N, C-alpha and C positions, 0 to 999 in steps of 0.2 A: 568720395562724394558722388551722389547720384543726381540724375536730372529731375527727380520728383520733388514736389514741394514738401517741406517739413513743417510740422506744427510748431508754433512758438509757445512761449510759456503761457500766454493768455488765450491760446487756441487758434489764433490766426495762422494762416499758411505763409511761410517765409520762403522766397525764392532761394535755390541752393547757393547762388553767388553771394547772398547776403548773410549766410551763416558765418558765425565767428570761427576764425582759424585757431588752431592749437599750436603749442610749441613744436610738436612733432611735424605739423603741416609746414611751418616756417622752415624747419630744419631740412625737410625733404626738398623744398624749392631752392634753398641755399645750396644744397648739394648738387642739384641739377645745374644751377648757374655756374658753379665752380667747374663742373665737367665740361660745360659749353665753352668756358674760357680756356680750359686745357686743350680743347679741340680746335681752338682758334676762332670760334664763332663770336666771342666777345673780347674786346680789348680791355686793358686794365681799368680804364676810366668807367666803361660801361659796367664792368663787373662790380666795382665799388658802388656805383649808383644803384644798381639793382639789388645788391646785397643789403644795402641800407633800407631800401623800400621793403624788401622781403622780411627783414627782422622787425619792422614796425607795422607790417600789414595787419589789419584787423579782420578782414573777411576773405573768403575763398576767391571772390571776384578780383580783389587786389592782387592775390598771389597768381591767379591764372593770367592776368595781364602781363606779368613778368616773364612768363615762359611760353606765351602764345606763338612766338616766332622761332621757338627752339624745338629740336627733335627730342623725343623721350630719351632718357639716359639708358640706352640699350646696353645690356651686359652687366648692369649693376644689380646684384641680388641682395644687397644689404650694405650696411656701413663698413668702412675699411677696418681690417683687423688691427688690433693694437700692436701685435708682434708676429713676424714671419721669420722662421729659422731655416737656413740652408746649411747642412753639415755634410761635407763630402770627403771621402778618402781619395779614391782615384777615378771617380766617375765624373759626370758632367750634369749640370742643371741649367735650366733657362726659364725665364718669364718673358713671354712675348704675346703679341696680339692685344686684345682688350682685357688685360688683367687689372684688378683693383689694387692700386698702390697702398700698402699699409702705412701705419704711422711710424713704425720702426722695423728694421731688419737686422738680424744677426747672421753673418756669413762666416762659416768656418771651413777653410779649404786646406787640406793637407797636401795633396798633389792633384786635385781635380780642377775643374774649370766651371765658372758660373757666368752666365750672360743675362743681364737685366736690360730688356729692351723697353724703353719708355716712350717710343714714338707713337704708339697707339694706346698706351695705358690709360686707364680711367683714374683721373686725379681728382680727389675730393677734399684735399687739405693742402695748405701752402708749403709744407715742409716734410721731409723724410730724413730720418736718422739711420745711417747704416754703420753698425759696429762690425768691422771686418778683421779677421785673423787669417792671413794668407801665408802659408809656409813656403810651398814651392809651386803652387797652382797659379791660376789667373782669374781675376775678376774684371769683367768688361761691362761698362755702362754705356748704353746707346741712347743718346738724347736727341732733342730737336730744339729749334728756337723757342726761348721762353723757359727752358729748364737750365738751371745753373747748378754747378757742382763745386763744393769746397773740399779740397784734398789736403788742407794744411795740417790737419790733426792726425795724419797717418805717420806712424813711427817707422823709419826705414832701417834695415840692416844691410842687406846686399841686393835687394830687389829694385824695382823701378816703378815710378808713378808718372803717368803721362796724361795730359789733357790735350787732345788733338782737335778740339772744337774751336770754332771762331765765330760764334753766333753774334748777330747784331744786338747791341744793348737796348735797342728800341723795341725789341719783340715783347709782346705782353707777357708779364711774369705768370708762369703756370706752376712751377715747383722749384723749390730750393732743396738740394740734396747735400747733406753734410756727412762725409765719410771719415770715420775715426778708427783707430785700432793699430795693429802691428802687421808689418810686412817682412817676411823672411827673405827668401830668394825668389819669390814669385813676382807678380806684376798686377798693377791696377791701371786700367786704361779707360779713358772716357773719349768717346768718338761719336760722330754722327752716323746715320745709316749709310751703308754702301749702295752704290747704284746697281741696278740689276745687271747680271751678266749677259753679255750678248751671245746669242747662239752662233754657230758656224754660218748659217744662212744669212743672219743679219750682218755678220762681218763681211760675207761675200758680196752682199748688195752694196756695201759701202766701199768695197775694194774690188771692183769688177776686173776680171782678167782681160788682158788685151787680146784682141782677135788675131789669130794666126792666119797668114796667107795660105790659100789653097795651093797644093802642089802644082807646079807648072805655071803659076802666075807671076 
């Protein structure tokens, strides 16, 4: 949309805000609203209200009003992929930072490790399906409040499945992850982000050494 007036069908100039919105325009705004909710900028009630208004908006002005107080969806270059595959032998793979969460993932680990960090991920849909086959490797999911993980459909042989999170149920819902598949002797772990490591000087400031008396005193 530009700031210039556009001619209407009868030749009159129409302000840009009064131009009719398309399905694609509504979808783009809905995606930005979901990302804002995933970043914690909107709670669940606000998201539902704005999505309803976005899907029934008729003009650009109505859509603009819904995102005026939100930052642009930085890092999003297009819609989420339908499927992302991770297939490892003995290496390692990770998704971290502002990566776009796909609709579905297939993770195959023979003896490698995969780490999926959702703390800053761009979330544009409410659910993610992960089909996992972990033989002797490890799959780690790092989450934050508002992200729930269902591990009930993972078939175990001799491995381990652990959910170490304890997020508040009152956090606005951002993403539900369902993990299914088979686990051999490997592990699937869900946890929150670890606190940053302290440097030696930070430790020393918190644990000052006692002063020693001068010789002869």
